[in-house]
C-alpha positions in Angstrom: 23.8 8.8 98.5 24.8 7.6 94.6 22.5 6.1 92.2 22.0 4.1 89.0 18.4 4.9 88.0 17.0 2.9 84.4 13.7 3.3 83.0 11.6 0.1 81.9 12.7 -0.7 78.3 10.3 -0.4 75.2 8.4 -3.1 73.3 9.5 -4.0 70.0 7.0 -4.1 67.1 5.8 -6.3 64.0 5.1 -6.4 60.5 8.4 -5.1 59.6 8.9 -4.7 63.3 11.6 -2.3 65.1 13.4 -2.8 67.7 12.0 -1.3 71.4 14.6 1.5 72.9 16.0 1.3 76.0 14.7 2.7 79.4 16.5 6.5 80.5 19.6 5.8 82.3 20.8 8.3 84.8 23.6 7.5 87.3 26.5 9.6 89.8 28.7 6.8 90.7 32.3 7.5 90.1 31.8 9.9 87.7 30.3 6.8 85.5 28.0 7.9 81.8 25.4 8.8 81.9 22.9 7.7 79.2 23.0 9.8 76.2 26.7 11.0 76.3 25.7 12.9 79.6 28.5 13.4 82.2 27.4 11.4 85.5 25.4 13.5 87.9 25.9 14.8 91.2 25.0 12.6 94.1 22.5 13.0 96.3 22.0 13.7 99.9 19.3 12.5 102.0 18.0 13.4 105.4 18.0 11.6 108.4 14.2 9.9 109.0 12.5 11.1 105.6 11.2 8.5 103.8 12.0 8.0 99.9 9.9 6.8 97.5 11.6 3.9 94.9 9.8 3.5 91.6 10.9 0.5 89.4 9.3 1.1 85.8 7.5 -2.3 84.2 8.7 -2.4 80.6 6.3 -2.2 77.5 3.9 -4.8 76.5 2.7 -5.1 72.4 -0.7 -4.9 72.4 -2.9 -6.9 70.2 -4.9 -4.6 67.2 -7.3 -6.5 64.7 -5.4 -9.9 65.7 -2.9 -9.0 62.3 -0.5 -6.8 63.7 1.1 -5.2 67.5 1.8 -1.6 68.8 4.7 -0.8 70.4 5.0 0.0 73.6 6.9 2.8 76.1 8.2 1.2 79.5 7.4 2.9 82.2 9.6 5.7 84.2 11.7 4.9 87.3 12.4 7.5 89.7 13.6 8.3 93.2 11.1 10.8 94.9 11.6 12.5 98.5 10.5 15.8 100.1 13.8 17.4 100.2 15.8 16.1 97.1 15.6 17.0 93.7 13.3 14.1 91.9 15.7 11.9 89.7 13.0 10.6 87.0 14.5 8.0 84.1 11.3 8.1 81.4 10.7 4.5 80.3 12.5 3.3 76.5 10.4 4.2 73.6 8.0 1.7 71.6 9.4 0.4 68.4 7.2 1.4 64.9 6.6 -1.3 61.9 5.1 -0.9 58.6 1.1 -0.4 57.1 -0.8 -3.9 56.9 -2.0 -4.8 53.8 -1.6 -4.7 50.5 0.5 -1.4 50.0 3.0 -2.0 47.3 4.5 1.4 46.4 7.5 2.9 48.5 6.3 6.0 49.0 3.3 4.8 50.3 4.4 2.5 52.7 7.1 4.9 53.6 4.3 7.6 54.4 1.6 4.8 56.5 4.2 3.5 58.2 4.4 3.8 61.9 7.3 5.3 63.4 9.0 4.3 66.7 8.2 6.6 69.6 10.1 8.7 72.0 11.7 7.6 75.4 14.7 7.1 77.5 16.2 5.6 74.3 13.8 5.8 71.2 12.5 3.0 69.4 13.5 1.9 66.1 11.1 1.9 62.7 10.1 -0.3 60.1 12.7 0.1 57.2 10.4 3.4 55.8 11.5 5.6 58.6 13.4 7.6 60.8 13.7 5.9 64.2 12.9 8.4 67.5 14.7 10.0 69.5 15.8 9.4 72.9 15.8 11.7 75.9 18.3 14.3 76.2 21.2 13.0 79.0 19.1 9.7 78.8 19.2 7.7 76.1 20.3 7.6 72.6 17.6 7.5 69.5 16.7 4.3 67.1 18.3 3.6 63.8 18.4 6.2 61.1 16.8 5.6 57.8 19.4 4.1 54.9 21.2 6.4 53.0 20.7 3.8 50.4 16.8 3.1 51.1 15.3 0.8 48.6 12.0 -1.5 49.5 12.4 -5.0 51.9 15.5 -3.5 54.3 15.2 -4.9 57.5 14.1 -3.0 60.3 15.3 -0.4 62.8 17.0 -1.3 66.1 15.9 0.2 69.5 18.7 2.9 70.9 20.8 2.2 73.7 21.8 4.3 76.8 25.4 4.2 75.2 24.8 4.7 71.6 22.3 4.9 68.8 21.0 1.7 67.1 23.0 1.6 64.2 21.8 1.9 60.3 19.9 -1.2 58.8 21.3 -2.9 55.6 19.2 -4.7 53.1 20.5 -8.0 54.3 19.6 -8.1 58.2 17.7 -6.0 60.7 20.0 -3.2 63.0 21.3 -4.7 65.6 19.8 -2.3 68.9 22.0 0.6 70.5 24.5 -0.5 73.3 24.2 0.2 76.6 26.9 1.2 79.8 28.4 -0.3 82.1 28.1 0.5 85.7 30.5 -1.1 88.4 28.0 0.4 90.8 27.5 -2.8 92.8 30.9 -3.4 92.9 30.9 -5.8 89.5 31.0 -4.2 85.9 27.5 -5.0 84.6 25.9 -3.7 81.1 22.5 -2.3 81.0 20.2 -0.6 79.1 20.9 -2.2 75.8 18.1 -1.7 72.9 16.0 -4.4 70.9 17.1 -5.4 67.5 15.2 -5.1 64.6 13.3 -7.5 62.1 14.6 -8.6 58.7 12.2 -8.1 55.9 10.7 -9.9 53.7 12.3 -13.2 52.1 15.2 -11.5 54.5 12.5 -12.6 57.3 15.2 -14.9 59.5 18.1 -12.2 59.7 16.8 -10.5 62.7 19.2 -8.5 64.5 20.6 -8.6 67.3 19.9 -7.0 70.2 22.3 -4.3 72.3 24.9 -5.1 74.8 23.2 -4.2 78.4 19.9 -6.8 77.9 18.4 -5.3 74.1 15.9 -8.4 72.9 17.3 -10.1 69.8 14.5 -10.0 66.7 12.7 -12.7 65.6 14.9 -15.1 63.9 14.0 -19.0 62.6 10.9 -20.8 62.3 7.6 -19.3 61.7 6.2 -18.7 65.4 9.3 -17.2 66.5 8.6 -14.5 68.6 10.9 -11.6 69.2 13.0 -12.0 72.6 12.1 -9.5 75.3 14.6 -7.1 77.1 16.5 -8.8 80.1 14.3 -7.4 83.0 16.3 -5.2 85.5 18.5 -4.1 82.7 15.8 -1.8 80.7 16.7 -3.6 77.4 14.4 -3.1 74.8 12.5 -5.7 73.2 12.8 -7.6 69.6 10.7 -6.6 66.9 9.4 -9.8 64.5 9.0 -9.6 60.4 4.9 -10.4 60.8 2.8 -10.8 63.6 -0.7 -11.9 64.3 -1.8 -15.0 62.4 0.6 -15.9 60.1 -0.8 -16.9 56.4 -2.9 -19.5 58.0 -3.9 -18.4 60.7 -2.6 -21.1 63.4 0.9 -19.7 63.6 1.6 -16.6 65.6 4.4 -14.6 65.6 5.2 -11.7 68.9 7.5 -9.0 69.6 9.2 -8.9 72.8 8.3 -6.9 75.7 10.9 -4.3 76.9 12.8 -5.2 80.4 11.7 -4.1 83.4 14.4 -0.8 85.0 15.9 -1.1 88.5 17.3 1.5 91.0 20.4 1.0 92.7 21.3 3.4 95.9 24.9 2.7 97.1 26.2 4.9 101.0 28.7 4.9 103.2 27.6 1.6 105.4 27.9 4.1 108.4 24.9 6.0 107.3 23.0 2.9 106.5 19.6 2.9 108.4 18.4 -0.6 107.8 14.6 0.4 107.3 13.3 -0.4 103.9 9.7 -1.8 102.1 9.6 -3.5 98.8 12.6 -6.2 99.5 15.5 -4.6 97.9 18.8 -7.1 97.8 20.8 -5.1 99.9 24.8 -6.3 99.5 28.2 -4.8 100.8 31.2 -3.6 98.4 34.4 -2.5 101.2 32.9 0.5 103.4 29.7 1.0 101.2 25.9 -0.7 101.5 24.2 -1.4 98.1 20.6 -1.4 97.7 19.0 -3.0 94.5 15.6 -2.6 93.9 14.0 -4.3 90.9 10.7 -4.0 92.3 8.9 -0.7 93.9 9.6 0.2 97.6 11.0 2.7 99.8 14.0 3.4 102.3 14.1 5.4 105.2 17.4 7.2 106.0 
């Protein structure tokens, strides 16, 4: 039994908000790379008659704080659990961080009070004052590093992806989300688990970073009131950040960071071994002599 297990992506943040980290990524199929540069994992052996529980993690959803800013929220974990196997768990992506609110005008004080992104399957991106958070070993990479040429009003950091760390942010633009990974476990090569893009800063608010390949959401760009883009459902992509959140200046316009994309669990086995007994309505397809189950919501498989 081969598997691909991806956790839910983390949400973006606001007020020079970073991008959310992608969900953790673990894969055993065809020697494909797992997240964070890890080698392919060993296949599982399922026992006939045993029921295995499949959990698909939801993406993180921003939380409103005093109607003026939001906190990045981690995604939820995805897993395969059975009484006779070592559980396969992929952690949710890290929620993003942001700058402090209020009139804090010095770089040193902003850096001291800014919110760093959160660690997760892949790490959340931070505002321009802080490093991005770390990813989980063998599951994903970290958010954008702090710029080596740091000055005020830089763009914010992108969330890490399963396939790479988010790049360094620049004076002109928020960083892109880290790239995801491609897998052919379904018979077609598909990219998943890309990080969310970081917002532009100050007068550069329209220069939000793009989401990482594999379902990462882009940061806010364009007219006032435009939200960050959510990570794509069932890819574990991180959500995009926004320059300002909550009531914008006049109190009548709102910018909301993007939510993380939900995760996915995929099982692939010889058709001769497929029992046909499931709950949770997975999508069932075949590729050559194998049957593939794609769980986009939680359920079970009885071998």
